[in-house]
GUVEXBA-85772 format. One line per 8 residues: number of its first residue (from 1); their letters; for each residue x negated, y negated, z negated of N, C-alpha, C, O. Coordinates in steps of 0.001 Angstrom, whole numbers, always signed. Example, Ala and Ser with C-alpha at 12.3 -4.5 7.8 and 13.67 -1.06 7.14 Angstrom:
1	as	-13190,+5690,-7800,-12300,+4500,-7800,-13200,+3300,-7800,-14236,+3319,-8465 ~ -12850,+2250,-7080,-13670,+1060,-7140,-12900,-30,-7870,-13409,-1138,-8039
//
This chain:
1	mtkillvd	-88423,-105445,-71046,-87046,-105508,-70556,-86167,-104594,-71389,-86535,-103466,-71717 ~ -85037,-105098,-71707,-84052,-104321,-72473,-83504,-103172,-71687,-83021,-103358,-70570 ~ -83569,-101930,-72267,-83175,-100739,-71511,-81801,-100283,-72023,-81590,-100132,-73227 ~ -80917,-100077,-71125,-79517,-99602,-71484,-79316,-98264,-70860,-79598,-98097,-69674 ~ -78821,-97262,-71633,-78431,-95996,-71102,-76928,-96064,-70813,-76158,-96345,-71731 ~ -76482,-95820,-69585,-75117,-95869,-69232,-74644,-94439,-68929,-75095,-93787,-67987 ~ -73753,-94010,-69743,-73248,-92557,-69629,-71781,-92546,-69194,-70887,-92938,-69944 ~ -71565,-92091,-67975,-70134,-92016,-67478,-70164,-91073,-66291,-71147,-91076,-65551
9	depsivkm	-69172,-90294,-66081,-69028,-89357,-65042,-68318,-89822,-63802,-68181,-89095,-62818 ~ -67849,-91112,-63882,-67248,-91755,-62675,-68225,-92541,-61807,-68655,-93616,-62226 ~ -68578,-92090,-60691,-69601,-92782,-59871,-69302,-94228,-59579,-70207,-95057,-59484 ~ -67981,-94538,-59430,-67626,-95952,-59185,-67918,-96865,-60340,-68352,-98001,-60154 ~ -67680,-96369,-61537,-67946,-97094,-62805,-69469,-97286,-62931,-69967,-98390,-63149 ~ -70159,-96191,-62787,-71595,-96239,-62862,-72291,-97278,-61918,-73212,-98016,-62269 ~ -71723,-97233,-60666,-72260,-98155,-59657,-71942,-99624,-60031,-72825,-100481,-59989 ~ -70645,-99910,-60404,-70290,-101243,-60675,-70928,-101794,-61908,-71503,-102883,-61884
17	vgkrleie	-70832,-101026,-63039,-71398,-101537,-64303,-72976,-101623,-64190,-73595,-102581,-64653 ~ -73562,-100603,-63570,-75022,-100559,-63385,-75467,-101779,-62676,-76454,-102398,-63073 ~ -74792,-102147,-61659,-75234,-103284,-60803,-75127,-104595,-61586,-76023,-105439,-61561 ~ -73986,-104729,-62287,-73734,-105933,-63089,-74798,-106088,-64193,-75286,-107195,-64420 ~ -75167,-104977,-64888,-76166,-105017,-65852,-77544,-105448,-65320,-78257,-106246,-65929 ~ -77890,-104862,-64117,-79154,-105214,-63453,-79159,-106733,-63133,-80173,-107406,-63316 ~ -78049,-107239,-62669,-77976,-108663,-62354,-78223,-109548,-63597,-78789,-110640,-63534 ~ -77744,-108978,-64749,-77990,-109709,-66112,-79363,-109472,-66573,-79710,-109996,-67632
25	gyqvvvam	-80200,-108735,-65897,-81600,-108583,-66301,-81908,-107354,-67188,-82999,-107257,-67750 ~ -80944,-106418,-67310,-81189,-105274,-68047,-81767,-104063,-67167,-81444,-103949,-65985 ~ -82572,-103232,-67755,-83030,-102036,-67074,-81962,-100921,-67339,-81607,-100686,-68494 ~ -81475,-100270,-66326,-80373,-99348,-66479,-80806,-97918,-66200,-81387,-97638,-65151 ~ -80522,-96994,-67149,-80825,-95587,-66957,-79398,-94913,-67082,-78590,-95254,-67946 ~ -79157,-93910,-66130,-77818,-93344,-66015,-77829,-91837,-66409,-78773,-91103,-66115 ~ -76768,-91430,-67065,-76494,-90012,-67352,-75041,-89779,-66972,-74171,-90619,-67205 ~ -74796,-88575,-66359,-73425,-88306,-65914,-72634,-87340,-66803,-71455,-87101,-66542
33	dgeealak	-73243,-86796,-67819,-72545,-85910,-68712,-73216,-85976,-70122,-74289,-86558,-70282 ~ -72559,-85372,-71117,-73003,-85461,-72497,-74356,-84853,-72685,-75201,-85457,-73346 ~ -74616,-83665,-72126,-75898,-83016,-72325,-77024,-83831,-71669,-78095,-83968,-72260 ~ -76818,-84349,-70518,-77868,-85230,-69846,-78078,-86513,-70672,-79192,-87037,-70695 ~ -77068,-87017,-71330,-77139,-88195,-72165,-78171,-87969,-73297,-79055,-88785,-73556 ~ -77991,-86805,-73949,-78868,-86550,-75086,-80332,-86390,-74626,-81266,-86840,-75289 ~ -80486,-85752,-73504,-81839,-85605,-72877,-82459,-86956,-72523,-83644,-87179,-72770 ~ -81649,-87875,-71934,-82177,-89151,-71562,-82492,-89997,-72768,-83452,-90766,-72727
41	vetempnl	-81732,-89895,-73841,-82034,-90624,-75024,-83386,-90218,-75575,-84139,-91057,-76070 ~ -83686,-88967,-75493,-85011,-88364,-75967,-86131,-88878,-75166,-87160,-89259,-75726 ~ -85986,-88914,-73818,-87102,-89335,-72951,-87192,-90841,-72722,-88282,-91367,-72496 ~ -86088,-91520,-72776,-86055,-92973,-72415,-86051,-93936,-73607,-86481,-95082,-73473 ~ -85569,-93482,-74774,-85399,-94332,-75947,-84797,-95675,-75627,-85447,-96704,-75812 ~ -83594,-95687,-75160,-82986,-96948,-74795,-82724,-97911,-75942,-82688,-97499,-77102 ~ -82538,-99204,-75629,-82236,-100171,-76715,-80743,-100183,-77035,-80329,-100664,-78090 ~ -79940,-99650,-76113,-78481,-99611,-76320,-77895,-98546,-75394,-78403,-98302,-74299
49	iildfmlp	-76776,-97896,-75878,-76144,-96857,-75129,-74706,-97238,-74868,-73986,-97528,-75823 ~ -74243,-97256,-73627,-72884,-97364,-73245,-72360,-95943,-72978,-72867,-95258,-72090 ~ -71380,-95510,-73718,-70947,-94138,-73736,-69533,-93869,-73460,-68688,-94247,-74271 ~ -69196,-93245,-72378,-67776,-92942,-72037,-67313,-91833,-72990,-68089,-90946,-73345 ~ -66024,-91894,-73405,-65584,-90863,-74347,-65262,-89581,-73689,-65567,-88538,-74268 ~ -64653,-89551,-72492,-64338,-88333,-71786,-65395,-87930,-70857,-65451,-88460,-69747 ~ -66276,-86997,-71233,-67383,-86505,-70400,-67362,-85028,-70334,-66864,-84316,-71207 ~ -67958,-84586,-69195,-68048,-83089,-69018,-69218,-82539,-69948,-70124,-83288,-70314
57	kmngyevc	-69163,-81278,-70291,-70155,-80493,-71026,-70167,-80849,-72521,-70179,-79951,-73364 ~ -70163,-82118,-72853,-70105,-82559,-74192,-69450,-83974,-74232,-69947,-84899,-73589 ~ -68359,-84130,-74972,-67681,-85427,-74937,-68388,-86546,-75717,-69310,-86288,-76490 ~ -67945,-87782,-75503,-68624,-88859,-76132,-68653,-88836,-77644,-69603,-89303,-78272 ~ -67554,-88262,-78243,-67600,-88177,-79714,-68646,-87251,-80163,-69316,-87550,-81151 ~ -68847,-86159,-79531,-69922,-85166,-79932,-71318,-85797,-79678,-72216,-85653,-80508 ~ -71495,-86485,-78548,-72788,-87122,-78257,-73105,-88193,-79312,-74212,-88228,-79849 ~ -72155,-89043,-79597,-72303,-90148,-80548,-72578,-89569,-81923,-73488,-90057,-82594
65	stlkknpk	-71844,-88551,-82390,-72061,-87937,-83725,-73434,-87328,-83791,-74104,-87447,-84817 ~ -73877,-86684,-82743,-75214,-85986,-82751,-76313,-86965,-82862,-77309,-86711,-83539 ~ -76158,-88142,-82184,-77272,-89161,-82250,-77255,-89863,-83617,-78317,-90139,-84175 ~ -76082,-90151,-84154,-76034,-90831,-85412,-76468,-90050,-86562,-76754,-90626,-87611 ~ -76546,-88675,-86440,-76972,-87828,-87460,-78507,-87583,-87421,-79109,-87018,-88334 ~ -79115,-88074,-86240,-80527,-87850,-86073,-81275,-89182,-86521,-81037,-90234,-85928 ~ -82157,-89127,-87546,-82813,-90353,-88013,-83631,-91041,-86903,-83905,-92240,-86964 ~ -83998,-90270,-85921,-84899,-90829,-84785,-84021,-91773,-83924,-84535,-92748,-83374
73	fqlipill	-82683,-91489,-83801,-81860,-92244,-82834,-80724,-93022,-83557,-80035,-93796,-82893 ~ -80514,-92864,-84796,-79285,-93346,-85425,-79190,-94903,-85416,-78100,-95458,-85557 ~ -80283,-95558,-85257,-80189,-97047,-85209,-80038,-97553,-83832,-79979,-98770,-83660 ~ -79968,-96719,-82807,-79685,-97266,-81422,-78148,-97616,-81394,-77294,-96782,-81695 ~ -77863,-98874,-81021,-76412,-99252,-80913,-75733,-98416,-79858,-76310,-98141,-78806 ~ -74473,-97998,-80141,-73664,-97225,-79205,-72349,-97958,-78927,-71634,-98312,-79865 ~ -72026,-98188,-77667,-70781,-98889,-77292,-69945,-97854,-76605,-70359,-97321,-75576 ~ -68767,-97542,-77140,-67900,-96521,-76585,-67018,-97126,-75436,-66528,-98248,-75566
81	ftakames	-66823,-96367,-74311,-65760,-96665,-73401,-64599,-95780,-73819,-64777,-94573,-73984 ~ -63415,-96352,-73995,-62228,-95568,-74297,-61056,-95866,-73355,-61003,-96909,-72702 ~ -60131,-94921,-73311,-59008,-95014,-72417,-58078,-96195,-72922,-57897,-96436,-74115 ~ -57502,-96911,-71861,-56567,-98012,-72154,-55506,-97606,-73084,-55171,-98364,-73995 ~ -54916,-96374,-72903,-53808,-95949,-73661,-54154,-95690,-75118,-53230,-95615,-75928 ~ -55365,-95552,-75497,-55743,-95150,-76778,-55805,-96432,-77693,-56577,-97355,-77437 ~ -54994,-96439,-78720,-54861,-97636,-79562,-55684,-97451,-80848,-55676,-98341,-81699 ~ -56398,-96317,-81014,-57050,-96119,-82288,-58530,-95995,-82029,-59197,-95122,-82584
89	gekleaac	-59057,-96891,-81164,-60489,-96922,-80904,-61310,-97078,-82183,-62343,-96431,-82353 ~ -60829,-97958,-83094,-61529,-98160,-84343,-61747,-96908,-85101,-62824,-96729,-85670 ~ -60781,-96014,-85149,-60998,-94763,-85875,-62062,-93854,-85268,-62850,-93214,-85964 ~ -62047,-93828,-83918,-63073,-92993,-83241,-64467,-93621,-83457,-65467,-92944,-83696 ~ -64457,-94983,-83353,-65711,-95667,-83622,-66312,-95338,-84932,-67490,-94994,-85032 ~ -65504,-95443,-85938,-65944,-95166,-87285,-66228,-93690,-87494,-67192,-93336,-88172 ~ -65421,-92843,-86932,-65619,-91411,-87176,-66973,-90827,-86605,-67591,-89939,-87191 ~ -67371,-91378,-85453,-68642,-90855,-84879,-69850,-91721,-85218,-70997,-91343,-84977
97	gangyvrk	-69551,-92945,-85808,-70669,-93823,-86145,-70983,-94847,-85082,-72005,-95522,-85206 ~ -70185,-95014,-84050,-70457,-95964,-82923,-70418,-97420,-83490,-69882,-97671,-84569 ~ -70986,-98320,-82744,-71059,-99666,-83238,-69993,-100605,-82586,-69818,-101745,-83018 ~ -69318,-100119,-81584,-68211,-100905,-80990,-67610,-100097,-79858,-68093,-99012,-79535 ~ -66489,-100657,-79219,-65894,-99992,-78120,-65207,-101040,-77192,-64824,-102144,-77578 ~ -65101,-100565,-75936,-64371,-101399,-74930,-63443,-100516,-74264,-63803,-99405,-73876 ~ -62178,-100983,-74099,-61188,-100166,-73380,-61192,-100294,-71883,-61380,-101399,-71373 ~ -60997,-99234,-71160,-60874,-99273,-69740,-59409,-99536,-69365,-58512,-99041,-70048
105	pfqsaell	-59137,-100327,-68266,-60146,-101108,-67501,-60554,-102391,-68279,-59771,-102935,-69057 ~ -61696,-102812,-68062,-62261,-103924,-68844,-62682,-105069,-67849,-62800,-104883,-66638 ~ -62886,-106221,-68455,-63409,-107382,-67722,-64951,-107384,-67935,-65433,-107082,-69027 ~ -65684,-107720,-66900,-67091,-107792,-67084,-67562,-108676,-68212,-68497,-108323,-68931 ~ -66943,-109795,-68373,-67254,-110723,-69502,-67117,-110124,-70829,-67926,-110346,-71731 ~ -66022,-109311,-70961,-65850,-108648,-72227,-66915,-107645,-72572,-67390,-107575,-73706 ~ -67296,-106839,-71538,-68390,-105883,-71720,-69715,-106566,-72066,-70406,-106169,-73004 ~ -70056,-107611,-71285,-71374,-108236,-71516,-71377,-108939,-72874,-72426,-109015,-73513
113	eairnlls	-70244,-109449,-73329,-70283,-110074,-74670,-70501,-108997,-75711,-71283,-109202,-76639 ~ -69811,-107808,-75589,-70045,-106757,-76528,-71480,-106266,-76562,-72019,-105955,-77625 ~ -72089,-106199,-75396,-73478,-105809,-75338,-74440,-106757,-76029,-75323,-106378,-76799 ~ -74188,-108103,-75673,-74990,-109155,-76298,-74822,-109151,-77830,-75795,-109348,-78558 ~ -73593,-108928,-78317,-73398,-108897,-79772,-74165,-107769,-80451,-74759,-107949,-81514 ~ -74136,-106610,-79814,-74776,-105422,-80422,-76288,-105528,-80401,-76975,-105112,-81334 ~ -76783,-106088,-79326,-78257,-106289,-79174,-78731,-107335,-80164,-79858,-107251,-80654 ~ -77893,-108326,-80470,-78324,-109365,-81456,-78026,-108981,-82886,-78343,-109724,-83814
121	gkrapaqe	-77428,-107838,-83065,-77203,-107336,-84432,-76006,-107914,-85115,-75907,-107871,-86341 ~ -75086,-108459,-84341,-73841,-109079,-84947,-72838,-108025,-85422,-71954,-108306,-86232 ~ -72998,-106799,-84894,-72159,-105707,-85385,-73045,-104693,-86067,-73933,-104124,-85432 ~ -72819,-104448,-87376,-73595,-103434,-88099,-73096,-102094,-87692,-71913,-101951,-87383 ~ -73989,-101047,-87674,-73507,-99694,-87398,-72496,-99249,-88354,-72641,-99492,-89552 ~ -71435,-98583,-87887,-70419,-98071,-88711,-70937,-96873,-89421,-71478,-95954,-88805 ~ -70770,-96872,-90781,-71390,-95729,-91584,-70363,-95197,-92532,-70709,-94789,-93640 ~ -69115,-95182,-92145,-68072,-94638,-93021,-68260,-93164,-93270,-68519,-92421,-92324
129	egftliel	-68146,-92721,-94462,-68327,-91362,-94793,-67129,-90928,-95660,-66360,-91758,-96146 ~ -66996,-89602,-95838,-65960,-89097,-96750,-64586,-89364,-96209,-63737,-89863,-96948 ~ -64306,-89044,-94903,-63014,-89278,-94372,-61976,-88362,-95053,-62275,-87216,-95389 ~ -60801,-88867,-95243,-59714,-88055,-95810,-59237,-87014,-94710,-59559,-87114,-93526 ~ -58484,-86065,-95193,-57994,-85041,-94269,-57082,-85690,-93272,-57072,-85273,-92114 ~ -56295,-86711,-93659,-55389,-87329,-92698,-56170,-88029,-91589,-55817,-87944,-90412 ~ -57282,-88753,-92005,-58088,-89439,-91003,-58755,-88461,-90052,-58842,-88748,-88858 ~ -59223,-87330,-90525,-59870,-86385,-89682,-58853,-85751,-88727,-59183,-85438,-87583
137	mlviiiia	-57636,-85565,-89192,-56578,-84990,-88392,-56245,-85996,-87290,-55977,-85585,-86161 ~ -56254,-87304,-87582,-55956,-88346,-86558,-56946,-88307,-85491,-56570,-88413,-84324 ~ -58207,-88160,-85788,-59307,-88027,-84836,-59002,-86866,-83926,-59018,-87016,-82704 ~ -58719,-85691,-84504,-58498,-84495,-83737,-57286,-84706,-82747,-57310,-84267,-81597 ~ -56204,-85425,-83288,-55050,-85671,-82447,-55416,-86621,-81304,-54902,-86476,-80194 ~ -56248,-87537,-81548,-56654,-88487,-80483,-57390,-87703,-79391,-57091,-87830,-78203 ~ -58372,-86878,-79831,-59130,-86066,-78855,-58239,-85214,-78043,-58409,-85102,-76829 ~ -57233,-84571,-78722,-56319,-83719,-78020,-55482,-84531,-77037,-55220,-84080,-75922
145	alaamvvp	-55077,-85683,-77432,-54247,-86543,-76555,-55011,-86952,-75355,-54444,-86937,-74263 ~ -56331,-87339,-75466,-57098,-87678,-74342,-57356,-86547,-73371,-57377,-86737,-72155 ~ -57552,-85356,-73936,-57721,-84159,-73163,-56416,-83856,-72359,-56472,-83409,-71213 ~ -55249,-84114,-72996,-53917,-83854,-72337,-53704,-84842,-71218,-52899,-84567,-70328 ~ -54381,-85983,-71209,-54269,-86968,-70061,-54815,-86389,-68783,-54384,-86737,-67684 ~ -55780,-85490,-68948,-56435,-84861,-67746,-55466,-83827,-67099,-55440,-83655,-65880 ~ -54700,-83175,-67936,-53863,-82093,-67442,-52856,-82515,-66366,-52744,-81831,-65349 ~ -52093,-83658,-66563,-51152,-84074,-65644,-51720,-84277,-64165,-51080,-83948,-63166
153	rlagrteq	-52926,-84825,-64132,-53609,-85037,-62812,-53904,-83708,-62128,-53866,-83652,-60899 ~ -54192,-82645,-62854,-54436,-81347,-62317,-53127,-80633,-61935,-53032,-79956,-60911 ~ -52189,-80805,-62752,-50879,-80068,-62596,-49913,-80909,-61707,-49401,-80431,-60695 ~ -49703,-82097,-62103,-48801,-83024,-61368,-47440,-82429,-61191,-46866,-82525,-60106 ~ -46898,-81812,-62221,-45625,-81109,-62110,-44356,-81972,-62483,-43229,-81701,-62068 ~ -44632,-82970,-63255,-43481,-83801,-63793,-43516,-85164,-63200,-44549,-85598,-62691 ~ -42421,-85845,-63253,-42369,-87191,-62698,-43168,-88090,-63610,-43808,-89012,-63104 ~ -43184,-87898,-64905,-43994,-88686,-65810,-45506,-88526,-65562,-46294,-89463,-65693
161	arvtiakt	-45855,-87303,-65203,-47301,-87105,-64785,-47632,-87899,-63573,-48709,-88495,-63529 ~ -46784,-87954,-62579,-47018,-88739,-61352,-47133,-90200,-61693,-47989,-90880,-61126 ~ -46309,-90731,-62597,-46337,-92094,-62991,-47743,-92353,-63691,-48409,-93343,-63389 ~ -48125,-91522,-64539,-49433,-91661,-65200,-50541,-91738,-64237,-51399,-92610,-64378 ~ -50595,-90828,-63192,-51546,-90822,-62140,-51565,-92198,-61379,-52635,-92769,-61168 ~ -50445,-92683,-60999,-50311,-93955,-60305,-50853,-95078,-61128,-51564,-95936,-60605 ~ -50539,-95104,-62420,-51040,-96142,-63310,-52531,-96038,-63335,-53188,-97075,-63247 ~ -53133,-94861,-63449,-54517,-94751,-63526,-55221,-95189,-62231,-56283,-95810,-62274
169	dinsnltl	-54621,-94860,-61088,-55186,-95344,-59777,-55170,-96841,-59772,-56190,-97447,-59446 ~ -54052,-97492,-60120,-53844,-98920,-59972,-54741,-99670,-60982,-55450,-100600,-60597 ~ -54716,-99291,-62211,-55362,-100037,-63330,-56810,-99620,-63571,-57510,-100274,-64344 ~ -57273,-98558,-62936,-58592,-98118,-63199,-59399,-97819,-61926,-60325,-98565,-61605 ~ -59073,-96767,-61210,-59818,-96326,-59992,-59867,-97387,-58978,-60965,-97829,-58641 ~ -58785,-97838,-58459,-58777,-98802,-57422,-59237,-100159,-57852,-59906,-100847,-57083 ~ -58902,-100580,-59067,-59350,-101798,-59653,-60838,-101850,-59658,-61401,-102871,-59263 ~ -61539,-100781,-60094,-62966,-100727,-60153,-63548,-100843,-58758,-64546,-101544,-58593
177	alrlyevd	-63004,-100219,-57774,-63511,-100243,-56371,-63364,-101653,-55862,-64288,-102182,-55245 ~ -62235,-102272,-56099,-62070,-103651,-55584,-62999,-104617,-56277,-63502,-105541,-55638 ~ -63246,-104437,-57568,-64199,-105316,-58280,-65599,-105205,-57696,-66312,-106190,-57508 ~ -65957,-103947,-57416,-67319,-103702,-56784,-67409,-104318,-55422,-68456,-104861,-55070 ~ -66372,-104259,-54649,-66346,-104922,-53321,-66512,-106443,-53559,-67224,-107106,-52805 ~ -65878,-106977,-54570,-65910,-108355,-54789,-67320,-108844,-55239,-67800,-109914,-54866 ~ -67937,-107968,-56069,-69287,-108244,-56558,-70319,-108304,-55354,-71212,-109150,-55310 ~ -70126,-107357,-54405,-70991,-107248,-53273,-70804,-108401,-52284,-71766,-108919,-51719
185	ngryptte	-69530,-108790,-52090,-69198,-109646,-50931,-68687,-111025,-51330,-68417,-111856,-50463 ~ -68547,-111287,-52658,-68086,-112537,-53125,-66577,-112834,-52999,-66131,-113924,-53356 ~ -65819,-111897,-52508,-64389,-112052,-52417,-63767,-110678,-52266,-64468,-109700,-52008 ~ -62436,-110596,-52429,-61701,-109343,-52220,-61310,-109237,-50762,-61357,-110234,-50041 ~ -60918,-108034,-50298,-60416,-107860,-48990,-59115,-108693,-48823,-58385,-108904,-49791 ~ -58841,-109155,-47598,-57660,-109847,-47301,-56475,-108859,-47274,-56685,-107647,-47238 ~ -55301,-109346,-47291,-54114,-108485,-47165,-54177,-107702,-45868,-53827,-106521,-45844 ~ -54622,-108345,-44772,-54694,-107697,-43472,-55760,-106538,-43451,-55568,-105473,-42864
193	qglqalit	-56877,-106846,-44134,-57930,-105769,-44176,-57491,-104636,-45092,-57807,-103474,-44834 ~ -56785,-104953,-46132,-56209,-103956,-46997,-57210,-103056,-47691,-58410,-103328,-47710 ~ -56686,-101969,-48266,-57586,-101005,-48984,-58537,-100219,-48037,-59487,-99556,-48455 ~ -58213,-100342,-46778,-59145,-99687,-45783,-60508,-100280,-45827,-61494,-99637,-45467 ~ -60573,-101552,-46283,-61886,-102296,-46322,-62763,-101581,-47366,-63983,-101734,-47324 ~ -62202,-100829,-48271,-62995,-100127,-49218,-63665,-98890,-48654,-64567,-98323,-49271 ~ -63207,-98463,-47439,-63646,-97215,-46864,-64557,-97471,-45704,-65617,-96857,-45578 ~ -64116,-98437,-44802,-64955,-98827,-43673,-65121,-100356,-43650,-64230,-101090,-44078
201	kptappvp	-66253,-100814,-43154,-66494,-102237,-43155,-65566,-102955,-42242,-65440,-102568,-41080 ~ -64896,-104001,-42711,-63974,-104732,-41837,-64733,-105438,-40672,-65828,-105968,-40858 ~ -64141,-105423,-39533,-64676,-106119,-38363,-63996,-107463,-38044,-64523,-108296,-37307 ~ -62841,-107627,-38614,-62043,-108868,-38405,-62378,-109806,-39519,-62661,-109370,-40635 ~ -62352,-111164,-39228,-62711,-112155,-40169,-61728,-112088,-41396,-60543,-111776,-41276 ~ -62322,-112406,-42564,-63702,-112727,-42849,-64531,-111384,-42981,-64216,-110533,-43813 ~ -65552,-111242,-42163,-66386,-110041,-42189,-67298,-110138,-43412,-68038,-111111,-43558 ~ -67247,-109111,-44310,-68180,-109146,-45418,-69625,-109041,-45046,-69986,-108222,-44200
209	nnwkgpyi	-70469,-109845,-45652,-71898,-109924,-45260,-72796,-109025,-46124,-74001,-108935,-45887 ~ -72212,-108373,-47108,-73066,-107514,-47967,-72284,-106241,-48326,-72376,-105763,-49456 ~ -71509,-105685,-47367,-70775,-104491,-47588,-71574,-103323,-47882,-72415,-102988,-47048 ~ -71427,-102608,-49014,-72216,-101485,-49427,-71387,-100223,-49696,-71753,-99351,-50483 ~ -70184,-100179,-48955,-69306,-99037,-49188,-69847,-97768,-48529,-70976,-97739,-48039 ~ -69033,-96740,-48529,-67595,-96776,-48940,-67522,-96826,-50518,-68328,-96226,-51229 ~ -66525,-97565,-50980,-66237,-97725,-52421,-65304,-96671,-52868,-65286,-96354,-54058 ~ -64501,-96084,-51975,-63642,-94935,-52215,-63811,-93998,-51113,-64297,-94402,-50057
217	eqqpadpw	-63429,-92687,-51272,-63638,-91710,-50268,-62629,-91618,-49162,-62957,-91274,-48026 ~ -61382,-91931,-49500,-60361,-91826,-48439,-59210,-92840,-48759,-59133,-93410,-49847 ~ -58325,-93023,-47739,-57225,-93945,-47891,-56339,-93546,-49092,-55771,-92454,-49076 ~ -56211,-94336,-50062,-55446,-93958,-51261,-53966,-93913,-51053,-53401,-94788,-50396 ~ -53331,-92922,-51592,-51854,-92800,-51477,-51344,-92489,-52949,-52027,-91844,-53745 ~ -50154,-92974,-53230,-49622,-92722,-54595,-49156,-91261,-54701,-49171,-90554,-53693 ~ -48741,-90781,-55893,-48497,-89384,-56104,-47214,-88971,-55270,-46926,-87777,-55185 ~ -46453,-89920,-54664,-45335,-89575,-53919,-45578,-89615,-52408,-44667,-89530,-51586
225	gkpyvyry	-46933,-89758,-52088,-47391,-89637,-50690,-47273,-90977,-49939,-47476,-91013,-48726 ~ -46961,-92035,-50613,-46918,-93353,-49980,-48144,-94188,-50272,-48738,-94116,-51348 ~ -48495,-94960,-49306,-49734,-95873,-49485,-49466,-96905,-50516,-48352,-97424,-50597 ~ -50491,-97239,-51347,-50375,-98297,-52309,-50254,-99655,-51564,-50910,-99861,-50543 ~ -49425,-100558,-52077,-49320,-101859,-51483,-50348,-102836,-52073,-50463,-102955,-53293 ~ -51076,-103516,-51227,-52124,-104443,-51616,-51938,-105786,-50973,-51725,-105856,-49763 ~ -52010,-106853,-51727,-51945,-108205,-51204,-52921,-109076,-51850,-52994,-109136,-53078 ~ -53743,-109816,-51005,-54634,-110816,-51531,-54596,-112090,-50669,-54732,-112022,-49448
233	pgthpprd	-54409,-113254,-51320,-54317,-113505,-52737,-52958,-112993,-53325,-51935,-112995,-52641 ~ -52988,-112567,-54585,-51790,-112162,-55220,-50874,-113296,-55666,-51212,-114477,-55584 ~ -49717,-112891,-56136,-48737,-113942,-56643,-48331,-113677,-58084,-47398,-114293,-58600 ~ -49044,-112745,-58738,-48688,-112396,-60111,-49893,-112558,-61028,-50651,-111599,-61171 ~ -50120,-113715,-61663,-51209,-113984,-62532,-51138,-112986,-63698,-50058,-112481,-64005 ~ -52275,-112695,-64352,-53583,-113322,-64138,-54472,-112575,-63113,-55671,-112837,-63021 ~ -53868,-111643,-62346,-54666,-110872,-61360,-54946,-111793,-60084,-54165,-112672,-59720 ~ -56112,-111498,-59469,-56413,-112235,-58227,-55639,-111578,-57049,-55432,-112235,-56029
241	ydlysygp	-55232,-110365,-57162,-54542,-109666,-56140,-53437,-108867,-56666,-53435,-108527,-57849 ~ -52420,-108519,-55795,-51362,-107630,-56217,-51641,-106226,-55683,-51996,-106036,-54520 ~ -51467,-105260,-56569,-51638,-103806,-56188,-50542,-103032,-56891,-50397,-103084,-58112 ~ -49762,-102300,-56072,-48659,-101625,-56717,-48173,-100446,-55847,-48522,-100304,-54675 ~ -47332,-99599,-56514,-46639,-98489,-55848,-45167,-98733,-56014,-44691,-99289,-57004 ~ -44466,-98283,-54983,-43000,-98419,-55147,-42316,-97355,-55991,-41106,-97382,-56216 ~ -43169,-96380,-56468,-42709,-95423,-57473,-41932,-94304,-56826,-42029,-94093,-55617 ~ -41146,-93569,-57638,-40394,-92384,-57169,-39432,-92632,-56031,-39262,-91797,-55143
249	dgiesedd	-38813,-93778,-56072,-37685,-94014,-55060,-38222,-94566,-53756,-37474,-94606,-52780 ~ -39441,-94985,-53680,-40067,-95433,-52414,-39649,-96766,-51974,-40022,-97176,-50875 ~ -38858,-97525,-52789,-38469,-98831,-52400,-38709,-99867,-53511,-38906,-99478,-54662 ~ -38698,-101076,-53226,-38981,-102146,-54225,-37849,-102111,-55212,-36698,-102336,-54840 ~ -38163,-101817,-56536,-37089,-101711,-57549,-37781,-101858,-58838,-38984,-102110,-58902 ~ -36978,-101690,-59927,-37462,-101830,-61298,-38495,-100775,-61664,-39272,-100990,-62595 ~ -38535,-99616,-60953,-39490,-98604,-61412,-40862,-98747,-60682,-41690,-97839,-60763 ~ -41101,-99865,-59982,-42363,-100120,-59324,-43487,-100068,-60364,-43311,-100469,-61514
257	isnwk	-44634,-99566,-59931,-45748,-99508,-60885,-46825,-100445,-60324,-47256,-100272,-59184 ~ -47252,-101410,-61093,-48062,-102443,-60658,-49204,-102869,-61564,-49292,-102440,-62714 ~ -50101,-103739,-61020,-51217,-104150,-61844,-50957,-105417,-62711,-51856,-105922,-63384 ~ -49694,-105906,-62667,-49377,-107124,-63373,-48326,-106841,-64520,-48097,-107716,-65355 ~ -47708,-105655,-64557,-46750,-105374,-65549,-47441,-104793,-66806,-46771,-104481,-67790
//
């Protein structure tokens, strides 16, 4: 059985991706930080590694670079998870020697296709050497920018920081929880069940028959203290549901933050 090492510090992503990979017939091994990832590679010798870029203890760039410099592990394909806002995934991929990347949030079909391509050898390992000073500086800038994305969530002092947090909740955190609910139960919660269905099992029809939550820890609120608005089925393709925040002014307006814009 093909063994995949999944490295990510977000439990919801680990649960969702791990379950989908197991459904596809893969054996899944999990690591939650960079140091654990290196240890698991040594003991498990996976056929492929899915590696998040932003990790505690040792980031994905460091893990990838370490493995690709080691003759024992350098032929193991590595697929990077990168932030949606990062438009230079190719540079990071080449800089650390990774074999491909997928941006978050991602579609399951996109991830599975990338995995199949790497396992079948359709993507050769990136082996670019001799980077120019400008290229190395670009990589450093990208790493610094990703690290800076964490600071607004901790500080939350500016309006732009709050907008960034809301976008992350809508396009990543809550999206992943809703997808996991849909994988377990074959459909999304109804508008009436709302996001509360991610925390406690609904008792009103349609009652989910394979609820395995909680998928999130508490009722989500946007950075302005208002609940996120959820509707299923949605009216804004290509999404199956509508998920949005009214933004700073608290009313429906042009500054709304949604999963379809």
